mmCIF file as gemmi writes it, N, C-alpha and C atoms, coordinates in Angstrom:
data_model
loop_
_atom_site.group_PDB
_atom_site.id
_atom_site.type_symbol
_atom_site.label_atom_id
_atom_site.label_alt_id
_atom_site.label_comp_id
_atom_site.label_asym_id
_atom_site.label_entity_id
_atom_site.label_seq_id
_atom_site.pdbx_PDB_ins_code
_atom_site.Cartn_x
_atom_site.Cartn_y
_atom_site.Cartn_z
_atom_site.occupancy
_atom_site.B_iso_or_equiv
_atom_site.pdbx_formal_charge
_atom_site.auth_seq_id
_atom_site.auth_asym_id
_atom_site.pdbx_PDB_model_num
ATOM 1 N N . MET Axp A 1 ? 11.906 -22.055 39.536 1 0 ? 1 A 1
ATOM 2 C CA . MET Axp A 1 ? 10.961 -21.491 38.601 1 0 ? 1 A 1
ATOM 3 C C . MET Axp A 1 ? 11.358 -20.05 38.298 1 0 ? 1 A 1
ATOM 4 N N . LYS Axp A 2 ? 11.4 -19.696 37.029 1 0 ? 2 A 1
ATOM 5 C CA . LYS Axp A 2 ? 11.762 -18.337 36.624 1 0 ? 2 A 1
ATOM 6 C C . LYS Axp A 2 ? 10.524 -17.455 36.62 1 0 ? 2 A 1
ATOM 7 N N . SER Axp A 3 ? 10.688 -16.247 37.11 1 0 ? 3 A 1
ATOM 8 C CA . SER Axp A 3 ? 9.572 -15.295 37.058 1 0 ? 3 A 1
ATOM 9 C C . SER Axp A 3 ? 9.737 -14.41 35.832 1 0 ? 3 A 1
ATOM 10 N N . LYS Axp A 4 ? 8.633 -14.062 35.238 1 0 ? 4 A 1
ATOM 11 C CA . LYS Axp A 4 ? 8.65 -13.19 34.058 1 0 ? 4 A 1
ATOM 12 C C . LYS Axp A 4 ? 8.357 -11.774 34.522 1 0 ? 4 A 1
ATOM 13 N N . ILE Axp A 5 ? 9.353 -10.913 34.408 1 0 ? 5 A 1
ATOM 14 C CA . ILE Axp A 5 ? 9.195 -9.524 34.838 1 0 ? 5 A 1
ATOM 15 C C . ILE Axp A 5 ? 8.423 -8.726 33.796 1 0 ? 5 A 1
ATOM 16 N N . ASN Axp A 6 ? 8.865 -8.781 32.558 1 0 ? 6 A 1
ATOM 17 C CA . ASN Axp A 6 ? 8.198 -8.045 31.48 1 0 ? 6 A 1
ATOM 18 C C . ASN Axp A 6 ? 7.641 -9.071 30.51 1 0 ? 6 A 1
ATOM 19 N N . SER Axp A 7 ? 6.442 -9.51 30.742 1 0 ? 7 A 1
ATOM 20 C CA . SER Axp A 7 ? 5.876 -10.584 29.934 1 0 ? 7 A 1
ATOM 21 C C . SER Axp A 7 ? 4.975 -10.093 28.81 1 0 ? 7 A 1
ATOM 22 N N . ALA Axp A 8 ? 5.177 -8.841 28.383 1 0 ? 8 A 1
ATOM 23 C CA . ALA Axp A 8 ? 4.387 -8.326 27.255 1 0 ? 8 A 1
ATOM 24 C C . ALA Axp A 8 ? 4.782 -9.106 26.01 1 0 ? 8 A 1
ATOM 25 N N . LYS Axp A 9 ? 3.831 -9.826 25.47 1 0 ? 9 A 1
ATOM 26 C CA . LYS Axp A 9 ? 4.091 -10.671 24.314 1 0 ? 9 A 1
ATOM 27 C C . LYS Axp A 9 ? 4.06 -9.839 23.039 1 0 ? 9 A 1
ATOM 28 N N . LYS Axp A 10 ? 5.117 -9.959 22.247 1 0 ? 10 A 1
ATOM 29 C CA . LYS Axp A 10 ? 5.161 -9.256 20.966 1 0 ? 10 A 1
ATOM 30 C C . LYS Axp A 10 ? 4.356 -10.039 19.947 1 0 ? 10 A 1
ATOM 31 N N . SER Axp A 11 ? 3.531 -9.329 19.211 1 0 ? 11 A 1
ATOM 32 C CA . SER Axp A 11 ? 2.745 -10.005 18.188 1 0 ? 11 A 1
ATOM 33 C C . SER Axp A 11 ? 3.569 -10.151 16.92 1 0 ? 11 A 1
ATOM 34 N N . ARG Axp A 12 ? 3.235 -11.141 16.159 1 0 ? 12 A 1
ATOM 35 C CA . ARG Axp A 12 ? 3.93 -11.376 14.892 1 0 ? 12 A 1
ATOM 36 C C . ARG Axp A 12 ? 3.169 -10.726 13.752 1 0 ? 12 A 1
ATOM 37 N N . GLY Axp A 13 ? 3.848 -10.563 12.658 1 0 ? 13 A 1
ATOM 38 C CA . GLY Axp A 13 ? 3.194 -10.028 11.473 1 0 ? 13 A 1
ATOM 39 C C . GLY Axp A 13 ? 3.322 -8.525 11.36 1 0 ? 13 A 1
ATOM 40 N N . ARG Axp A 14 ? 2.507 -7.962 10.494 1 0 ? 14 A 1
ATOM 41 C CA . ARG Axp A 14 ? 2.555 -6.523 10.238 1 0 ? 14 A 1
ATOM 42 C C . ARG Axp A 14 ? 2.005 -5.752 11.416 1 0 ? 14 A 1
ATOM 43 N N . PRO Axp A 15 ? 2.566 -4.583 11.683 1 0 ? 15 A 1
ATOM 44 C CA . PRO Axp A 15 ? 2.021 -3.75 12.764 1 0 ? 15 A 1
ATOM 45 C C . PRO Axp A 15 ? 0.63 -3.226 12.395 1 0 ? 15 A 1
ATOM 46 N N . ALA Axp A 16 ? -0.155 -2.977 13.4 1 0 ? 16 A 1
ATOM 47 C CA . ALA Axp A 16 ? -1.509 -2.475 13.172 1 0 ? 16 A 1
ATOM 48 C C . ALA Axp A 16 ? -1.458 -1.087 12.537 1 0 ? 16 A 1
ATOM 49 N N . VAL Axp A 17 ? -2.289 -0.883 11.54 1 0 ? 17 A 1
ATOM 50 C CA . VAL Axp A 17 ? -2.369 0.397 10.842 1 0 ? 17 A 1
ATOM 51 C C . VAL Axp A 17 ? -3.85 0.735 10.695 1 0 ? 17 A 1
ATOM 52 N N . GLU Axp A 18 ? -4.169 1.992 10.894 1 0 ? 18 A 1
ATOM 53 C CA . GLU Axp A 18 ? -5.561 2.392 10.714 1 0 ? 18 A 1
ATOM 54 C C . GLU Axp A 18 ? -5.843 2.456 9.222 1 0 ? 18 A 1
ATOM 55 N N . SER Axp A 19 ? -6.455 1.411 8.709 1 0 ? 19 A 1
ATOM 56 C CA . SER Axp A 19 ? -6.745 1.333 7.284 1 0 ? 19 A 1
ATOM 57 C C . SER Axp A 19 ? -7.895 0.361 7.061 1 0 ? 19 A 1
ATOM 58 N N . GLU Axp A 20 ? -8.314 0.292 5.828 1 0 ? 20 A 1
ATOM 59 C CA . GLU Axp A 20 ? -9.392 -0.612 5.461 1 0 ? 20 A 1
ATOM 60 C C . GLU Axp A 20 ? -9.064 -1.207 4.097 1 0 ? 20 A 1
ATOM 61 N N . ALA Axp A 21 ? -9.257 -2.499 3.953 1 0 ? 21 A 1
ATOM 62 C CA . ALA Axp A 21 ? -8.997 -3.162 2.675 1 0 ? 21 A 1
ATOM 63 C C . ALA Axp A 21 ? -10.089 -2.796 1.669 1 0 ? 21 A 1
ATOM 64 N N . VAL Axp A 22 ? -9.665 -2.583 0.422 1 0 ? 22 A 1
ATOM 65 C CA . VAL Axp A 22 ? -10.601 -2.275 -0.66 1 0 ? 22 A 1
ATOM 66 C C . VAL Axp A 22 ? -10.263 -3.203 -1.821 1 0 ? 22 A 1
ATOM 67 N N . ASN Axp A 23 ? -11.239 -3.977 -2.241 1 0 ? 23 A 1
ATOM 68 C CA . ASN Axp A 23 ? -11.036 -4.869 -3.385 1 0 ? 23 A 1
ATOM 69 C C . ASN Axp A 23 ? -11.598 -4.205 -4.636 1 0 ? 23 A 1
ATOM 70 N N . VAL Axp A 24 ? -10.778 -4.165 -5.677 1 0 ? 24 A 1
ATOM 71 C CA . VAL Axp A 24 ? -11.161 -3.481 -6.907 1 0 ? 24 A 1
ATOM 72 C C . VAL Axp A 24 ? -10.804 -4.354 -8.098 1 0 ? 24 A 1
ATOM 73 N N . ARG Axp A 25 ? -11.703 -4.435 -9.048 1 0 ? 25 A 1
ATOM 74 C CA . ARG Axp A 25 ? -11.387 -5.1 -10.311 1 0 ? 25 A 1
ATOM 75 C C . ARG Axp A 25 ? -10.905 -4.041 -11.292 1 0 ? 25 A 1
ATOM 76 N N . ILE Axp A 26 ? -9.799 -4.347 -11.951 1 0 ? 26 A 1
ATOM 77 C CA . ILE Axp A 26 ? -9.236 -3.422 -12.933 1 0 ? 26 A 1
ATOM 78 C C . ILE Axp A 26 ? -9.052 -4.201 -14.233 1 0 ? 26 A 1
ATOM 79 N N . ALA Axp A 27 ? -9.504 -3.611 -15.332 1 0 ? 27 A 1
ATOM 80 C CA . ALA Axp A 27 ? -9.372 -4.256 -16.636 1 0 ? 27 A 1
ATOM 81 C C . ALA Axp A 27 ? -7.899 -4.475 -16.966 1 0 ? 27 A 1
ATOM 82 N N . VAL Axp A 28 ? -7.643 -5.461 -17.8 1 0 ? 28 A 1
ATOM 83 C CA . VAL Axp A 28 ? -6.275 -5.813 -18.171 1 0 ? 28 A 1
ATOM 84 C C . VAL Axp A 28 ? -5.53 -4.604 -18.736 1 0 ? 28 A 1
ATOM 85 N N . ASP Axp A 29 ? -6.198 -3.785 -19.55 1 0 ? 29 A 1
ATOM 86 C CA . ASP Axp A 29 ? -5.551 -2.59 -20.1 1 0 ? 29 A 1
ATOM 87 C C . ASP Axp A 29 ? -5.142 -1.628 -18.991 1 0 ? 29 A 1
ATOM 88 N N . GLY Axp A 30 ? -5.981 -1.492 -17.976 1 0 ? 30 A 1
ATOM 89 C CA . GLY Axp A 30 ? -5.655 -0.639 -16.84 1 0 ? 30 A 1
ATOM 90 C C . GLY Axp A 30 ? -4.466 -1.164 -16.066 1 0 ? 30 A 1
ATOM 91 N N . LEU Axp A 31 ? -4.392 -2.478 -15.879 1 0 ? 31 A 1
ATOM 92 C CA . LEU Axp A 31 ? -3.25 -3.075 -15.185 1 0 ? 31 A 1
ATOM 93 C C . LEU Axp A 31 ? -1.962 -2.876 -15.972 1 0 ? 31 A 1
ATOM 94 N N . ARG Axp A 32 ? -2.074 -2.99 -17.282 1 0 ? 32 A 1
ATOM 95 C CA . ARG Axp A 32 ? -0.877 -2.743 -18.115 1 0 ? 32 A 1
ATOM 96 C C . ARG Axp A 32 ? -0.392 -1.306 -17.943 1 0 ? 32 A 1
ATOM 97 N N . ALA Axp A 33 ? -1.328 -0.372 -17.918 1 0 ? 33 A 1
ATOM 98 C CA . ALA Axp A 33 ? -0.957 1.035 -17.746 1 0 ? 33 A 1
ATOM 99 C C . ALA Axp A 33 ? -0.327 1.263 -16.372 1 0 ? 33 A 1
ATOM 100 N N . ILE Axp A 34 ? -0.891 0.638 -15.344 1 0 ? 34 A 1
ATOM 101 C CA . ILE Axp A 34 ? -0.32 0.761 -13.992 1 0 ? 34 A 1
ATOM 102 C C . ILE Axp A 34 ? 1.081 0.161 -13.97 1 0 ? 34 A 1
ATOM 103 N N . ASP Axp A 35 ? 1.251 -1.021 -14.559 1 0 ? 35 A 1
ATOM 104 C CA . ASP Axp A 35 ? 2.562 -1.666 -14.593 1 0 ? 35 A 1
ATOM 105 C C . ASP Axp A 35 ? 3.582 -0.827 -15.36 1 0 ? 35 A 1
ATOM 106 N N . ASP Axp A 36 ? 3.157 -0.234 -16.476 1 0 ? 36 A 1
ATOM 107 C CA . ASP Axp A 36 ? 4.056 0.649 -17.232 1 0 ? 36 A 1
ATOM 108 C C . ASP Axp A 36 ? 4.48 1.834 -16.381 1 0 ? 36 A 1
ATOM 109 N N . TRP Axp A 37 ? 3.533 2.433 -15.659 1 0 ? 37 A 1
ATOM 110 C CA . TRP Axp A 37 ? 3.828 3.594 -14.819 1 0 ? 37 A 1
ATOM 111 C C . TRP Axp A 37 ? 4.793 3.206 -13.699 1 0 ? 37 A 1
ATOM 112 N N . ARG Axp A 38 ? 4.52 2.08 -13.043 1 0 ? 38 A 1
ATOM 113 C CA . ARG Axp A 38 ? 5.355 1.722 -11.895 1 0 ? 38 A 1
ATOM 114 C C . ARG Axp A 38 ? 6.772 1.347 -12.312 1 0 ? 38 A 1
ATOM 115 N N . ARG Axp A 39 ? 6.951 0.812 -13.514 1 0 ? 39 A 1
ATOM 116 C CA . ARG Axp A 39 ? 8.297 0.492 -14.002 1 0 ? 39 A 1
ATOM 117 C C . ARG Axp A 39 ? 9.124 1.747 -14.258 1 0 ? 39 A 1
ATOM 118 N N . GLN Axp A 40 ? 8.455 2.878 -14.414 1 0 ? 40 A 1
ATOM 119 C CA . GLN Axp A 40 ? 9.168 4.139 -14.625 1 0 ? 40 A 1
ATOM 120 C C . GLN Axp A 40 ? 9.618 4.776 -13.312 1 0 ? 40 A 1
ATOM 121 N N . GLN Axp A 41 ? 9.157 4.243 -12.186 1 0 ? 41 A 1
ATOM 122 C CA . GLN Axp A 41 ? 9.514 4.79 -10.879 1 0 ? 41 A 1
ATOM 123 C C . GLN Axp A 41 ? 10.876 4.262 -10.458 1 0 ? 41 A 1
ATOM 124 N N . ASP Axp A 42 ? 11.644 5.104 -9.76 1 0 ? 42 A 1
ATOM 125 C CA . ASP Axp A 42 ? 12.999 4.725 -9.351 1 0 ? 42 A 1
ATOM 126 C C . ASP Axp A 42 ? 13.031 3.505 -8.433 1 0 ? 42 A 1
ATOM 127 N N . ASP Axp A 43 ? 12.027 3.355 -7.584 1 0 ? 43 A 1
ATOM 128 C CA . ASP Axp A 43 ? 12.042 2.274 -6.597 1 0 ? 43 A 1
ATOM 129 C C . ASP Axp A 43 ? 11.174 1.077 -6.966 1 0 ? 43 A 1
ATOM 130 N N . LEU Axp A 44 ? 10.594 1.042 -8.164 1 0 ? 44 A 1
ATOM 131 C CA . LEU Axp A 44 ? 9.725 -0.018 -8.647 1 0 ? 44 A 1
ATOM 132 C C . LEU Axp A 44 ? 8.761 -0.514 -7.569 1 0 ? 44 A 1
ATOM 133 N N . PRO Axp A 45 ? 7.748 0.292 -7.278 1 0 ? 45 A 1
ATOM 134 C CA . PRO Axp A 45 ? 6.771 -0.132 -6.268 1 0 ? 45 A 1
ATOM 135 C C . PRO Axp A 45 ? 5.951 -1.32 -6.781 1 0 ? 45 A 1
ATOM 136 N N . GLY Axp A 46 ? 5.422 -2.095 -5.864 1 0 ? 46 A 1
ATOM 137 C CA . GLY Axp A 46 ? 4.504 -3.167 -6.238 1 0 ? 46 A 1
ATOM 138 C C . GLY Axp A 46 ? 3.193 -2.557 -6.704 1 0 ? 46 A 1
ATOM 139 N N . ARG Axp A 47 ? 2.328 -3.393 -7.238 1 0 ? 47 A 1
ATOM 140 C CA . ARG Axp A 47 ? 1.042 -2.879 -7.732 1 0 ? 47 A 1
ATOM 141 C C . ARG Axp A 47 ? 0.237 -2.149 -6.664 1 0 ? 47 A 1
ATOM 142 N N . PRO Axp A 48 ? 0.086 -2.723 -5.456 1 0 ? 48 A 1
ATOM 143 C CA . PRO Axp A 48 ? -0.714 -2.006 -4.453 1 0 ? 48 A 1
ATOM 144 C C . PRO Axp A 48 ? -0.159 -0.619 -4.13 1 0 ? 48 A 1
ATOM 145 N N . GLU Axp A 49 ? 1.164 -0.528 -3.977 1 0 ? 49 A 1
ATOM 146 C CA . GLU Axp A 49 ? 1.774 0.776 -3.678 1 0 ? 49 A 1
ATOM 147 C C . GLU Axp A 49 ? 1.63 1.712 -4.865 1 0 ? 49 A 1
ATOM 148 N N . ALA Axp A 50 ? 1.781 1.2 -6.082 1 0 ? 50 A 1
ATOM 149 C CA . ALA Axp A 50 ? 1.615 2.032 -7.276 1 0 ? 50 A 1
ATOM 150 C C . ALA Axp A 50 ? 0.193 2.589 -7.337 1 0 ? 50 A 1
ATOM 151 N N . ILE Axp A 51 ? -0.789 1.758 -7.03 1 0 ? 51 A 1
ATOM 152 C CA . ILE Axp A 51 ? -2.175 2.218 -7.054 1 0 ? 51 A 1
ATOM 153 C C . ILE Axp A 51 ? -2.403 3.275 -5.987 1 0 ? 51 A 1
ATOM 154 N N . ARG Axp A 52 ? -1.833 3.076 -4.78 1 0 ? 52 A 1
ATOM 155 C CA . ARG Axp A 52 ? -1.96 4.101 -3.727 1 0 ? 52 A 1
ATOM 156 C C . ARG Axp A 52 ? -1.359 5.424 -4.179 1 0 ? 52 A 1
ATOM 157 N N . ARG Axp A 53 ? -0.184 5.369 -4.806 1 0 ? 53 A 1
ATOM 158 C CA . ARG Axp A 53 ? 0.469 6.601 -5.276 1 0 ? 53 A 1
ATOM 159 C C . ARG Axp A 53 ? -0.347 7.282 -6.369 1 0 ? 53 A 1
ATOM 160 N N . LEU Axp A 54 ? -0.85 6.496 -7.312 1 0 ? 54 A 1
ATOM 161 C CA . LEU Axp A 54 ? -1.635 7.079 -8.393 1 0 ? 54 A 1
ATOM 162 C C . LEU Axp A 54 ? -2.922 7.704 -7.883 1 0 ? 54 A 1
ATOM 163 N N . VAL Axp A 55 ? -3.561 7.067 -6.925 1 0 ? 55 A 1
ATOM 164 C CA . VAL Axp A 55 ? -4.764 7.656 -6.325 1 0 ? 55 A 1
ATOM 165 C C . VAL Axp A 55 ? -4.395 8.964 -5.638 1 0 ? 55 A 1
ATOM 166 N N . GLY Axp A 56 ? -3.287 8.979 -4.906 1 0 ? 56 A 1
ATOM 167 C CA . GLY Axp A 56 ? -2.834 10.205 -4.252 1 0 ? 56 A 1
ATOM 168 C C . GLY Axp A 56 ? -2.563 11.319 -5.245 1 0 ? 56 A 1
ATOM 169 N N . LEU Axp A 57 ? -1.905 10.975 -6.354 1 0 ? 57 A 1
ATOM 170 C CA . LEU Axp A 57 ? -1.638 11.983 -7.389 1 0 ? 57 A 1
ATOM 171 C C . LEU Axp A 57 ? -2.94 12.506 -7.99 1 0 ? 57 A 1
ATOM 172 N N . GLY Axp A 58 ? -3.882 11.61 -8.224 1 0 ? 58 A 1
ATOM 173 C CA . GLY Axp A 58 ? -5.163 12.011 -8.775 1 0 ? 58 A 1
ATOM 174 C C . GLY Axp A 58 ? -5.915 12.946 -7.829 1 0 ? 58 A 1
ATOM 175 N N . LEU Axp A 59 ? -5.879 12.636 -6.553 1 0 ? 59 A 1
ATOM 176 C CA . LEU Axp A 59 ? -6.567 13.493 -5.561 1 0 ? 59 A 1
ATOM 177 C C . LEU Axp A 59 ? -5.909 14.861 -5.439 1 0 ? 59 A 1
ATOM 178 N N . LYS Axp A 60 ? -4.575 14.898 -5.52 1 0 ? 60 A 1
ATOM 179 C CA . LYS Axp A 60 ? -3.882 16.192 -5.475 1 0 ? 60 A 1
ATOM 180 C C . LYS Axp A 60 ? -4.23 17.027 -6.703 1 0 ? 60 A 1
ATOM 181 N N . ALA Axp A 61 ? -4.239 16.387 -7.874 1 0 ? 61 A 1
ATOM 182 C CA . ALA Axp A 61 ? -4.558 17.1 -9.119 1 0 ? 61 A 1
ATOM 183 C C . ALA Axp A 61 ? -5.975 17.618 -9.08 1 0 ? 61 A 1
ATOM 184 N N . LYS Axp A 62 ? -6.889 16.848 -8.524 1 0 ? 62 A 1
ATOM 185 C CA . LYS Axp A 62 ? -8.291 17.273 -8.444 1 0 ? 62 A 1
ATOM 186 C C . LYS Axp A 62 ? -8.447 18.49 -7.556 1 0 ? 62 A 1
ATOM 187 N N . SER Axp A 63 ? -7.694 18.521 -6.438 1 0 ? 63 A 1
ATOM 188 C CA . SER Axp A 63 ? -7.819 19.652 -5.503 1 0 ? 63 A 1
ATOM 189 C C . SER Axp A 63 ? -7.205 20.931 -6.092 1 0 ? 63 A 1
ATOM 190 N N . ARG Axp A 64 ? -6.288 20.797 -7.04 1 0 ? 64 A 1
ATOM 191 C CA . ARG Axp A 64 ? -5.691 21.981 -7.681 1 0 ? 64 A 1
ATOM 192 C C . ARG Axp A 64 ? -6.572 22.56 -8.756 1 0 ? 64 A 1
ATOM 193 N N . GLY Axp A 65 ? -7.312 21.698 -9.423 1 0 ? 65 A 1
ATOM 194 C CA . GLY Axp A 65 ? -8.077 22.126 -10.593 1 0 ? 65 A 1
ATOM 195 C C . GLY Axp A 65 ? -9.447 22.429 -10.259 1 0 ? 65 A 1
């Protein structure tokens, strides 16, 4: 019989992150604008990442003005 010295089981999937899911409805025109913006980015982020970046930009602009 083999003994398990380090039996810490690795979990599958995404690593735990301190965050909370937010569901938002966005009008088709808004999605088109988001898609247009994200296509202009060098790394072509997905919609969720594009929305996170745009929210971040909006919050930075608000704190400056």
